[in-house]
C-alpha positions in Angstrom: 0.2 -3.9 -10.7 -3.3 -5.3 -9.9 -4.1 -8.9 -9.8 -6.0 -8.3 -13.4 -2.7 -6.9 -14.7 -0.9 -9.7 -13.3 -2.9 -12.0 -15.1 -2.7 -10.6 -18.0 1.1 -10.4 -17.7 1.3 -14.5 -17.0 -1.4 -15.0 -20.1 1.4 -12.9 -22.1 4.0 -15.5 -21.0 2.0 -18.4 -22.4 1.3 -16.7 -25.5 4.7 -16.2 -26.0 5.6 -19.6 -25.4 3.5 -20.9 -27.7 4.6 -18.8 -30.3 8.1 -19.8 -30.1 6.9 -23.3 -29.9 7.9 -24.3 -26.8 4.5 -25.3 -25.7 1.8 -26.8 -27.9 -1.6 -25.6 -26.1 -4.5 -23.6 -26.7 -3.8 -20.5 -24.7 -6.1 -19.7 -22.1 -9.0 -17.3 -21.8 -7.9 -16.5 -18.4 -5.0 -17.3 -15.8 -6.1 -16.8 -12.0 -3.6 -15.3 -9.2 -3.7 -15.4 -5.6 -1.6 -14.5 -2.6 0.3 -17.9 -1.6 -0.7 -20.2 0.5 0.5 -22.5 2.5 4.5 -23.3 1.4 4.2 -20.2 -1.2 6.8 -17.2 -1.2 6.2 -13.6 -2.9 3.6 -11.6 -3.8 1.3 -13.6 -5.8 1.2 -17.2 -6.9 -0.4 -19.1 -10.2 -1.2 -22.8 -10.6 -0.9 -22.4 -14.4 1.7 -24.7 -15.4 -0.5 -27.9 -13.4 -3.4 -26.4 -15.5 -1.4 -26.6 -18.9 0.8 -29.7 -18.1 -1.8 -32.3 -19.3 -2.6 -30.8 -22.7 0.8 -29.6 -23.6 2.2 -33.5 -22.7 4.9 -32.1 -20.2 5.4 -32.4 -16.6 4.4 -29.2 -14.3 7.4 -28.6 -13.4 8.9 -28.6 -17.0 6.1 -26.1 -18.1 6.7 -24.0 -14.8 10.3 -23.6 -15.8 9.3 -22.7 -19.3 7.0 -20.2 -18.2 9.3 -18.8 -15.7 11.8 -18.1 -18.4 9.4 -15.6 -19.8 8.1 -13.6 -16.6 11.4 -13.1 -14.8 12.2 -10.4 -17.2 8.5 -8.8 -17.1 8.0 -5.4 -16.0 7.2 -4.9 -11.9 8.5 -8.5 -11.7 11.5 -9.0 -9.4 11.5 -12.9 -9.1 9.6 -15.7 -10.0 9.9 -19.1 -7.5 8.6 -22.7 -8.3 7.1 -24.4 -5.5 5.8 -27.4 -4.9 4.5 -29.3 -7.9 5.0 -26.5 -10.4 3.4 -23.3 -8.7 4.8 -20.3 -10.0 5.4 -18.3 -7.1 5.9 -14.3 -8.2 7.6 -11.1 -6.2 6.7 -7.7 -7.3 8.9 -4.9 -7.6 8.9 -2.8 -4.3 8.7 0.4 -6.7 5.2 -0.7 -8.2 3.8 -0.9 -4.5 5.0 2.4 -4.1 3.5 3.2 -7.3 0.2 1.8 -5.9 0.0 3.5 -2.9 0.5 6.7 -4.2 -2.1 5.9 -6.9 -4.5 5.2 -3.9 -3.8 8.4 -1.8 -4.0 10.4 -5.2 -7.7 8.7 -6.5 -8.9 8.4 -2.7 -11.9 6.7 -1.2 -14.3 7.5 -4.0 -12.4 6.6 -6.9 -9.7 3.8 -6.1 -11.2 0.3 -7.5 -13.8 2.2 -9.4 -13.7 2.6 -12.9 -16.1 2.5 -16.2 -15.1 -0.4 -17.6 -19.0 -1.7 -17.8 -20.5 1.9 -19.3 -23.4 1.6 -21.1 -24.3 -1.3 -19.2 -27.6 -2.0 -16.9 -28.2 -4.4 -14.4 -31.7 -5.0 -13.1 -31.7 -6.7 -9.6 -34.9 -8.5 -8.6 -35.5 -8.0 -5.1 -38.2 -9.5 -2.4 -39.6 -7.4 0.5 -37.1 -8.9 2.8 -34.7 -6.6 5.0 -31.6 -8.6 4.5 -32.0 -9.2 0.4 -33.1 -4.9 0.2 -29.3 -4.4 2.3 -27.9 -7.0 0.2 -29.3 -5.4 -3.3 -28.3 -1.9 -2.2 -24.7 -2.5 -1.7 -24.3 -5.0 -4.7 -26.1 -1.9 -6.7 -23.3 0.2 -5.5 -20.4 -2.0 -6.4 -22.1 -2.4 -9.4 -22.2 1.3 -10.0 -18.5 1.5 -8.9 -17.6 -0.1 -12.6 -19.8 2.0 -14.5 -22.6 0.2 -15.2 -26.3 1.6 -14.1 -28.4 -0.6 -11.9 -32.1 -0.9 -11.5 -33.5 -2.5 -8.6 -36.7 -3.5 -8.5 -39.0 -5.2 -5.9 -40.2 -8.6 -6.8 -44.3 -8.5 -7.0 -46.7 -10.9 -5.6 -46.5 -14.5 -6.7 -49.5 -14.3 -9.0 -48.0 -11.2 -10.8 -44.2 -12.4 -11.1 -44.6 -14.6 -13.9 -46.1 -11.2 -16.1 -43.1 -9.5 -14.6 -40.4 -12.1 -15.4 -42.1 -12.2 -19.2 -42.0 -8.2 -19.5 -38.3 -8.3 -18.4 -37.3 -11.2 -20.7 -38.6 -8.7 -23.4 -36.5 -6.2 -21.9 -33.6 -8.3 -22.7 -34.7 -9.5 -25.8 -34.7 -5.7 -27.0 -31.4 -4.6 -25.4 -28.8 -7.6 -24.3 -26.8 -4.7 -22.3 -29.2 -5.9 -19.4 -28.3 -8.3 -17.0 -31.1 -9.7 -14.4 -30.1 -10.9 -11.1 -32.5 -12.0 -8.3 -31.3 -11.2 -4.9 -32.4 -13.6 -2.7 -30.0 -14.2 0.6 -31.1 -16.0 3.6 -33.6 -13.9 5.7 -32.7 -12.7 8.5 -34.4 -14.4 11.8 -35.4 -11.0 12.9 -35.4 -7.3 12.7 -32.0 -5.8 12.8 -33.0 -2.7 13.3 -32.6 -1.9 17.2 -28.3 -2.9 16.8 -28.6 1.2 14.8 -28.0 1.4 11.1 -24.3 0.4 10.9 -24.2 -2.5 13.2 -27.2 -3.7 11.1 -25.7 -3.6 8.0 -22.9 -5.6 8.7 -25.2 -8.0 10.6 -26.7 -8.7 7.5 -23.9 -7.9 5.0 -20.7 -10.0 6.3 -22.0 -13.7 6.2 -22.2 -15.3 3.0 -26.0 -15.1 1.3 -26.5 -19.1 2.2 -25.5 -18.3 5.9 -28.4 -17.1 8.3 -27.3 -13.5 9.7 -26.9 -13.1 13.7 -28.6 -10.8 14.9 -27.3 -10.1 18.4 -25.6 -7.4 20.3 -22.5 -8.6 19.8 -21.8 -7.0 16.9 -22.3 -3.7 19.3 -19.3 -4.6 21.4 -16.1 -2.6 21.0 -13.4 -5.3 21.0 -11.1 -7.0 18.6 -13.7 -9.8 18.5 -16.0 -8.0 16.7 -14.9 -7.6 13.3 -17.0 -4.6 12.8 -14.9 -2.9 15.3 -11.7 -4.3 13.8 -12.5 -2.6 10.6 -13.7 1.0 11.8 -11.4 1.1 14.8 -8.3 0.3 12.2 -9.8 2.9 9.9 -9.5 5.4 13.2 -6.2 4.5 13.8 -4.9 5.1 10.4 -6.2 8.5 10.8 -4.5 8.9 14.2 -1.3 8.0 13.3 -1.3 10.5 10.3 -2.1 13.0 12.9 0.5 12.2 15.5 3.3 11.9 12.4 2.6 15.7 11.5 3.0 16.7 15.0 6.4 14.8 15.0 7.2 17.1 12.0 7.1 14.4 8.7 4.5 13.1 6.4 3.9 9.8 4.7 5.8 9.2 1.5 5.3 6.3 -0.5 8.3 4.1 -0.9 9.6 0.6 0.3 7.9 -0.5 3.3 9.9 -3.1 5.6 9.0 -5.5 7.0 7.4 -7.2 4.1 3.8 -7.0 4.6 0.7 -8.9 3.5 -0.9 -5.4 3.2 0.2 -4.7 -0.1 -1.2 -7.3 -2.1 -4.8 -6.7 -0.1 -4.6 -3.1 -1.4 -4.0 -4.4 -4.7 -6.7 -6.7 -4.5 -9.4 -4.3 -3.6 -10.6 -3.4 -7.2 -10.7 -7.1 -8.1 -12.7 -7.6 -4.8 -15.3 -4.3 -6.5 -15.4 -5.7 -9.8 -16.9 -9.4 -8.6 -20.4 -7.9 -8.3 -19.9 -7.3 -12.0 -18.4 -10.9 -13.2 -15.2 -9.0 -14.1 -13.2 -9.6 -11.1 -12.4 -13.0 -11.9 -10.9 -13.2 -15.4 -8.0 -11.2 -16.9 -10.2 -9.5 -19.5 -13.3 -7.9 -18.2 -16.6 -9.5 -19.2 -20.1 -8.1 -18.7 -22.1 -11.3 -17.7 -22.8 -11.5 -14.1 -21.1 -14.7 -12.2 -23.8 -17.0 -10.8 -22.9 -15.9 -7.4 -22.8 -12.3 -7.4 -25.1 -11.5 -4.7 -21.8 -12.7 -2.3 -19.6 -9.5 -3.5 -21.0 -7.6 -0.7 -19.7 -10.4 1.8 -16.7 -10.4 0.1 -15.9 -7.1 0.3 -16.7 -7.0 4.0 -14.2 -9.9 4.8 -11.5 -8.4 2.7 -11.8 -5.3 4.8 -11.5 -7.2 8.0 -8.2 -8.8 6.4 -6.8 -5.1 5.4 -7.6 -4.2 9.1 -5.8 -6.8 10.5 -2.9 -6.5 8.0 -2.9 -2.4 9.1 -3.0 -3.1 12.7 0.0 -5.3 12.7 1.8 -2.7 10.5 1.0 0.4 12.8 3.2 -0.2 16.1 6.1 0.1 13.2 5.0 2.9 11.7 5.6 6.1 14.3 9.2 6.8 15.4 10.0 5.4 19.1 11.9 7.9 21.7 14.4 9.6 20.4 14.4 8.0 17.2 14.2 10.3 14.1 12.0 9.7 11.0 13.4 7.7 8.3 12.1 7.1 4.8 11.0 3.9 6.3 8.6 5.5 8.5 7.3 7.5 6.0 6.6 4.9 3.5 4.9 3.0 6.5 3.0 5.8 7.1 2.0 6.4 3.3 0.9 2.4 3.2 -0.8 2.9 6.1 -3.0 6.1 4.8 -3.8 4.1 1.7 -4.9 1.1 3.8 -7.3 3.8 5.7 -8.4 5.3 2.2 -9.4 1.6 1.0 -11.1 0.8 4.4 -13.1 4.6 4.0 -14.0 3.3 0.7 -15.3 -0.2 1.2 -17.2 1.0 4.5 -19.1 3.5 1.8 -19.9 0.9 -0.3 -21.6 -0.8 2.5 -23.5 1.8 3.4 -21.5 2.3 7.0 -19.5 4.8 8.4 -15.9 5.2 8.7 -15.2 7.6 11.7 -11.6 9.4 11.9 -12.2 9.2 15.7 -13.0 5.6 17.7 
C-alpha cells in the first residue's frame, strides 16, 4: 500500500463517517499521511482528526475515535492507534510489505515508481544558461517523464527576447491547456563543478535545496560515511554484494515478514510519491496535473530520500546473512529480498539523477 493508496483509504473512512451521520463536515479533497513523528507508532500517521475537529464541532480525540472505527477493518491495515491530541497512527499488514517488495523486484529500477498518470500532458521547463539550472532541469524532466508526461526544455533567451518568448508560450498555453510552464532557476553554482567528475558534480548541484547555494568542494569525492553520495552508492553496492554472498550460501531472496521492524519499508513505499512531486501528483490523494510551485525542489527531495533509504538498508544488512553455523531461515530470505528491493530503488533513483550506481565499490 503506497502513501497515495493509504490516503485514499483514510479519505474513504472520512466519507463513510459523513454518510452515516457521525461527522457533519465537507469531505476534504486530500488526506496527508507520513511516517509518524516523535511519540508516534506504526508505519504511517495522519492529523486528519485535528483538521476536521473544528468544522465538525467535536474534540479531536472524538473525531479520531470515529475515524479509527472505520479504518481498523480496511484491507491492508492491521492496527490503528491514537496518540497525542488526536493523531491516527496506522500499522500496515506485513503481507502488504511482502507484496510491495515482490512488486519492486518484479518491476525493477526502470519501472517501479513510474506511471502513465500524466500521459498526454506536456511540461515546458524554461532554463537559463547556467550549469546548475541545466542539471536540475534535466533531472526534473526525467522525473516528470517517469509519470508519463512529455517534457520540453527551453533555454531562456536574452533579456530583450524573453518578453516575446513568454508571449509565444502563453499563446501555446491558451491553445492547449495540457501545457505546463515552469521556470527552473535554482541558486547558481558558485563555480564550475566539472573538476569533481560527472557523478560528484551532479550530486553537488542536486542534493541541496534549490534555494541553497551548492558547495563545490572535494568533500563530495571522499569515500567515507560523512559523504552522502558515497553512502548511497555504497549501500547500493552492498545490497548487490549480499545477494551474491547469499547465492554462495545456497539461498535466494523471498519476500516475507522481515524482523525486526524496519523504517526501510515505508521509505520504499514512499518512493513513487517522491517521483510524483515533480509534477504535483505526489501530495494529494488524487492525481492532479498542475505542477506545485516548488516543483524544482523534486530532484533535491529525491537525493535526500535516497540517503534515507541508504541509511536504513545499511542498518538492515548486518542481520541479512546467517552468522557462523546458522542456517538460512525465512527471516533471512525476507531480509535479503527487502535489501535487494532497497538496492533496486537506489539504482532507479540514481539513474534518474544521472548518477552511476556501481555493483562494486
